[in-house]
N, C-alpha and C positions, 0 to 999 in steps of 0.2 A: 224648252228644256235643253236642247242641244246647245243653244247659244249660252245658256246659263252655265252648263258644264264647261264650255270653252273659256268663258270668262274666269270661272273658278280655277280652272287648270292654269290659265295664263297668270293669274295672281300668285298661285302656288309656285310656279316656275320662277317668276320674278323674285319672290321671297327667297327661294333657295339660292338663286343666282346672287342676290344681294348679300346673303350670309356668307357664301363662298368668297365673294369679293372682299368682304370684311376680314376674313381669315387670311386671305392672300395679302391684304394690306398690312396686317399685323406682322406677317413673315417678312415683308419688305422693310418694315420699320426695324425689325430685329437685325436683319442683314445690314441695314444702313447704320445702325448703332455700332456694330462690330467694326465698321470702317471709320466712322466719324467720332465715335465715343462722346456723342452729345446726349446728356441725360434727359433732355426734353423729349427725345425720341422714345425713351422708356415710358415716360409719363403719357405720351400720346398713345402708345400701344396698350397701356393699361386701360385708358379710357375706351378704346375700341373693344377690348376684350370684355370689359364690364357691360358695355352696351350689347355686345353679342350674346352674352349669357342672360341678360335681362330680357332680351327680345325673343330668344329662342329657348323654349322650355325643354327641347330635346338635347340641348348642348351638353348636359351632364352625362349623356350616354354616347357622346361622340369622341372617340379616342383622339382624333387629330385636333379637335377643338380643345380638348383637355391638355394635350401636349403643348399647344400654343400658350395656353393659360399658364402652365408650369414654367415654360421658357420665360415668359414675361415676369412672373413672380421671382424667378431665380435672378434675372437681370436686376430687378429692383432690389433684391436682397444684397447682391454683390456691389451695386453701384450707387444706391441712393441711401441717404440717411433715413432711418426708420425708428419710430418710437418703440415699436414692439416687434423686433426682428424674429423672435422665436415663435410668435403667432404666424408670421409669414412662413417660417420653416415648417410649421405644422400644416399649413394650408398647401404647401408644395407637396408634402408627403401624402396628404389626403387626395390631392389632385391626381398624382401618379397612381395611387391605389385604385381610384375610381376608373381611371383610363385603362389600366391593365385588366381590371375586372370586366370592363365594357368590351374589351377587345377579345371576345370569346373565340373567334376564329384565328387569333394570333397573327392577323394580317399586318398589324402595325407594331408588333412586339419589339422588333429590332430598333425601330425609330424611337419608341418610348424608352427603351432601356439605354439607348445612346444618350438621350437627353437627361434621363434620370442620373446617369453617371456624371454628366456635366454639373447637375445640381448638387450631387454629393461632393464633388470636388470643390464647388463654390462654398459649401458649408464648412468643409475642412479648411479651406483657405481663410475663412472668417475666424475659425477657431484658432488657427495658427497665429493670426494677427492679434487676437485677443490675448493669447499666451505671451506674445512678444511685448504686449503692453501691460503684462503682469496681471491681467484680468482672468484668473484661473476659472472662476465660476462661469463666465461667458464661454471660455474655451471648452469647458466641459459640456455645456448645453449645446453648442454647435456640433460637437462630436456625437452627442447622444442622438441628435436629429440626423446626422450622417448615417449612423448605425441603423436607424429606422429605414432609410432608403436602401441600405445594403440588405436589410431583411427582405425588402420588396424584390430586390434582384434575385435573392435566393429562392423566394416563393414563386417567382415567375421566370424560371431559368431559360436562358438562351444557351450560354455556356458559363453561366454565372457560378462563381466560387466564393467561398468566404474570403473577405478582404482582411487577412490577418494583420497587416500593418495598421489598418484602420482600427481594429480591435485593440491592438497594443497601445496606440496613441490615446485612444479613449480611456484606457485604464490609467495611463499616466496623468491625464487631465483630471480624471476622477479622484486620484490620490491627491493631486495638488490642490483640488478644491475641497478637500476634507472628506471625501466620500470613499473612505478606505474599504468599506464593505463591498461597494460596487466594483472597485478596482480589483479586489481579491477574487471576486466572482469571475471577472474577465480573465485574469491571469491563470486561474484554475483551468478555464476552458482552453486557453492557449497552450498551457502545459500538456493537456490531454492531446492536443494536436501536434505536440513537439515543436512548437514555434521556437526558433533558435535565438533566444535572448536569455542568458543566464541571470541577468539582473532581476527577472521576474521571480525567480526562486528566492533570491535574497529578500525581495520586498514581501513575499508571502511568509517567509520564515520570520521576519520582523513583525509582520501583522499578527500572525498566529501566536508569536511569543508574547506580544502585548496583551493578547486575549487569554493567555494562559492555556492555550490549546496545544499541549505538549505532543500529543499523538500526531497532530497535523504538522507541527514543526519537524518531528522526526521523519514523517512521510515525505515531506518536500525536500528535506536535507538528503535523504537517501536517493530520491530521484535526481537531484542535482549532482550528487557524487557519481551516480551511474552514467549520466549523460555528459558531464563535464569533469572527468577524472583529473 
């Protein structure tokens, strides 16, 4: 029995060691990509992460493993051609949400939020590029996904605050993609926070005017006159 326990313990130790080595290898590939900018390194890290999560049933409750997965997904989003990039965005958001929930002691919160911020910027960058290419729908979708990450920052605070510039740009892209109602909702929230952009008031006045909502037109006009005399 003693020898059986020793063998079992040795196998368990080897398994844990192998899993740790795999995560370390993923981090090395990420660091190597940052230096070499070789897309094949992202593909290799994806394969390693897929194998890790397939072989380790506890991976979905490991904050550091989930952080590595989100890093790899973000690199793929930013640097590889993808058929369904918004599914990738959703998976990134879900991965961070799971990691933050699993980190009950908040031991890894700073690390997770640092990487989450990097992912948020990557989505915003993709959105800006889509806008430059006059693809307003994709620009809007990237910013919507960025906002979901921002919501996670707020729900799991370090010193997280509302990213008002992100909200503003999301409203702009919502309007450009024909989602006037969504844009109006965000501008209303920003006006409540007294975000300093007078054009928001003009956009709301125009939107409410088109909808024949005269009381709202008057309300926004009065607010603008008071804040920007």
